[in-house]
Backbone as CSV, one residue per row, in Angstrom:
resi,resn,N_x,N_y,N_z,CA_x,CA_y,CA_z,C_x,C_y,C_z
1,MET,158.701,87.726,97.090,159.311,87.042,95.960,158.574,85.715,95.753
2,SER,158.167,85.456,94.526,157.443,84.216,94.232,158.395,83.023,94.281
3,GLU,157.816,81.849,94.321,158.618,80.621,94.353,159.492,80.527,93.104
4,PHE,158.914,80.845,91.945,159.699,80.811,90.711,160.860,81.792,90.772
5,GLN,160.617,82.998,91.266,161.687,83.994,91.365,162.819,83.484,92.251
6,LYS,162.471,82.825,93.348,163.495,82.251,94.234,164.279,81.167,93.509
7,GLN,163.567,80.318,92.786,164.225,79.236,92.054,165.129,79.789,90.959
8,PHE,164.642,80.793,90.236,165.442,81.386,89.171,166.656,82.105,89.746
9,ASP,166.484,82.755,90.889,167.597,83.417,91.564,168.652,82.397,91.979
10,ALA,168.209,81.217,92.403,169.151,80.155,92.760,169.946,79.708,91.533
11,LEU,169.275,79.639,90.378,169.962,79.295,89.134,171.015,80.342,88.800
12,LEU,170.651,81.595,88.921,171.584,82.679,88.639,172.751,82.679,89.624
13,ASP,172.469,82.415,90.894,173.536,82.298,91.900,174.535,81.222,91.505
14,LYS,174.024,80.053,91.141,174.901,78.925,90.809,175.700,79.215,89.545
15,TYR,175.052,79.783,88.536,175.751,80.124,87.299,176.881,81.113,87.580
16,THR,176.590,82.129,88.380,177.592,83.135,88.725,178.741,82.497,89.492
17,GLU,178.413,81.628,90.441,179.446,80.938,91.222,180.334,80.083,90.326
18,LEU,179.733,79.317,89.435,180.513,78.450,88.555,181.318,79.247,87.536
19,LEU,180.779,80.368,87.097,181.452,81.174,86.079,182.621,81.962,86.643
20,ILE,182.405,82.638,87.797,183.452,83.532,88.305,183.807,83.309,89.768
21,GLY,183.072,82.441,90.459,183.417,82.129,91.844,183.014,83.175,92.863
22,ASP,182.160,84.114,92.490,181.751,85.196,93.395,180.277,85.478,93.158
23,THR,179.463,85.371,94.210,178.022,85.576,94.042,177.529,86.860,94.703
24,SER,178.407,87.838,94.829,177.976,89.119,95.396,176.912,89.735,94.482
25,PRO,176.044,90.565,95.037,174.984,91.175,94.211,175.513,91.920,92.983
26,GLU,176.627,92.636,93.134,177.147,93.378,91.970,177.661,92.429,90.898
27,LYS,178.290,91.332,91.296,178.787,90.364,90.307,177.627,89.629,89.644
28,LYS,176.591,89.320,90.431,175.404,88.685,89.857,174.761,89.588,88.812
29,GLU,174.704,90.867,89.086,174.133,91.818,88.127,174.983,91.867,86.860
30,MET,176.300,91.864,87.016,177.194,91.848,85.855,176.960,90.599,85.013
31,VAL,176.881,89.450,85.673,176.687,88.189,84.957,175.325,88.177,84.263
32,THR,174.309,88.725,84.904,172.984,88.810,84.287,173.046,89.650,83.016
33,GLN,173.693,90.800,83.087,173.819,91.673,81.917,174.621,90.982,80.819
34,TYR,175.716,90.341,81.208,176.567,89.616,80.264,175.783,88.501,79.567
35,ALA,175.052,87.705,80.345,174.315,86.575,79.779,173.226,87.054,78.822
36,LEU,172.492,88.075,79.219,171.416,88.577,78.366,171.976,89.208,77.092
37,TYR,173.019,90.003,77.224,173.624,90.647,76.057,174.158,89.585,75.094
38,SER,174.838,88.573,75.634,175.389,87.503,74.793,174.282,86.753,74.064
39,PHE,173.204,86.459,74.779,172.081,85.752,74.172,171.462,86.580,73.044
40,VAL,171.194,87.842,73.316,170.576,88.703,72.304,171.517,88.875,71.112
41,ALA,172.810,88.999,71.373,173.779,89.165,70.286,173.777,87.955,69.354
42,LYS,173.563,86.763,69.907,173.534,85.555,69.077,172.189,85.380,68.379
43,GLN,171.106,85.723,69.069,169.771,85.508,68.517,169.326,86.631,67.577
44,MET,169.705,87.853,67.889,169.280,89.015,67.101,170.445,89.987,66.937
45,PRO,171.441,89.592,66.155,172.627,90.449,66.027,172.315,91.848,65.503
46,ALA,171.319,91.975,64.648,170.981,93.305,64.123,170.489,94.229,65.239
47,LEU,169.758,93.679,66.193,169.276,94.481,67.317,170.447,94.993,68.151
48,VAL,171.405,94.122,68.421,172.570,94.535,69.210,173.398,95.554,68.438
49,LYS,173.543,95.357,67.140,174.278,96.328,66.324,173.588,97.690,66.384
50,HIS,172.272,97.691,66.283,171.502,98.937,66.371,171.680,99.578,67.752
51,TRP,171.567,98.777,68.813,171.735,99.279,70.185,173.134,99.865,70.362
52,ASN,174.143,99.145,69.852,175.523,99.627,69.961,175.696,100.984,69.284
53,SER,175.025,101.174,68.146,175.160,102.458,67.445,174.392,103.571,68.161
54,LEU,173.263,103.225,68.778,172.496,104.222,69.530,173.172,104.615,70.837
55,TYR,173.812,103.644,71.462,174.383,103.845,72.799,175.858,103.429,72.830
56,PRO,176.734,104.216,72.206,178.156,103.838,72.188,178.760,103.734,73.590
57,ASP,178.282,104.557,74.527,178.783,104.454,75.904,178.356,103.131,76.530
58,GLY,177.131,102.708,76.238,176.650,101.416,76.725,177.455,100.273,76.141
59,LYS,177.791,100.397,74.860,178.615,99.376,74.206,179.975,99.274,74.893
60,GLU,180.580,100.412,75.191,181.886,100.406,75.861,181.787,99.803,77.259
61,GLU,180.721,100.127,77.974,180.523,99.556,79.311,180.350,98.043,79.220
62,MET,179.620,97.579,78.216,179.431,96.137,78.041,180.755,95.465,77.714
63,LYS,181.587,96.110,76.909,182.906,95.552,76.610,183.730,95.412,77.883
64,LYS,183.630,96.395,78.782,184.343,96.319,80.064,183.814,95.162,80.905
65,ILE,182.496,95.025,80.947,181.882,93.940,81.721,182.331,92.589,81.178
66,ILE,182.291,92.424,79.867,182.704,91.162,79.249,184.168,90.880,79.556
67,GLY,185.022,91.896,79.457,186.441,91.721,79.763,186.669,91.333,81.210
68,GLU,185.952,91.978,82.121,186.105,91.662,83.542,185.628,90.244,83.839
69,ILE,184.531,89.843,83.239,184.034,88.483,83.460,185.022,87.464,82.913
70,LYS,185.616,87.742,81.762,186.627,86.832,81.208,187.806,86.679,82.170
71,GLU,188.274,87.795,82.707,189.396,87.749,83.653,189.024,86.983,84.918
72,LEU,187.845,87.271,85.458,187.399,86.582,86.668,187.216,85.090,86.409
73,ASN,186.704,84.743,85.233,186.511,83.340,84.885,187.847,82.611,84.781
74,GLU,188.820,83.235,84.137,190.141,82.612,84.009,190.785,82.415,85.373
75,ALA,190.697,83.418,86.230,191.265,83.308,87.577,190.549,82.222,88.372
76,HIS,189.241,82.146,88.240,188.464,81.131,88.953,188.838,79.731,88.466
77,ARG,188.979,79.556,87.159,189.370,78.242,86.619,190.756,77.844,87.098
78,GLU,191.686,78.789,87.110,193.033,78.487,87.598,192.997,78.058,89.057
79,GLU,192.214,78.761,89.857,192.093,78.416,91.276,191.484,77.028,91.446
80,MET,190.464,76.720,90.678,189.827,75.403,90.771,190.789,74.305,90.329
81,ASN,191.575,74.563,89.299,192.561,73.579,88.839,193.638,73.351,89.889
82,ARG,194.073,74.427,90.567,195.063,74.283,91.643,194.506,73.437,92.778
83,LYS,193.252,73.677,93.128,192.622,72.909,94.207,192.534,71.434,93.844
84,LYS,192.227,71.133,92.584,192.148,69.740,92.142,193.512,69.072,92.225
85,LYS,194.564,69.806,91.862,195.916,69.248,91.915,196.355,68.996,93.349
86,ASP,195.903,69.844,94.266,196.283,69.709,95.674,195.582,68.545,96.362
87,GLU,194.503,68.057,95.784,193.755,66.962,96.426,194.427,65.635,96.252
């Protein structure tokens, strides 16, 4: 692994930790897919619309990933807020 790859992996680790509080490989992969899909959807919405029509199963899987990340993020924020109140 190159130095840049290690550095970029550290960025992804931290983003995943801050977003959902879990840096397991499967969660990191979910966050990577979520981040890339979200970016492409904002930058090239026509491409995502085309992809969604070509791959409806992929679209449904992405909706599940987005929903799970939202739930994990909300739970993580609640936990962090509780910890702040306890201090």
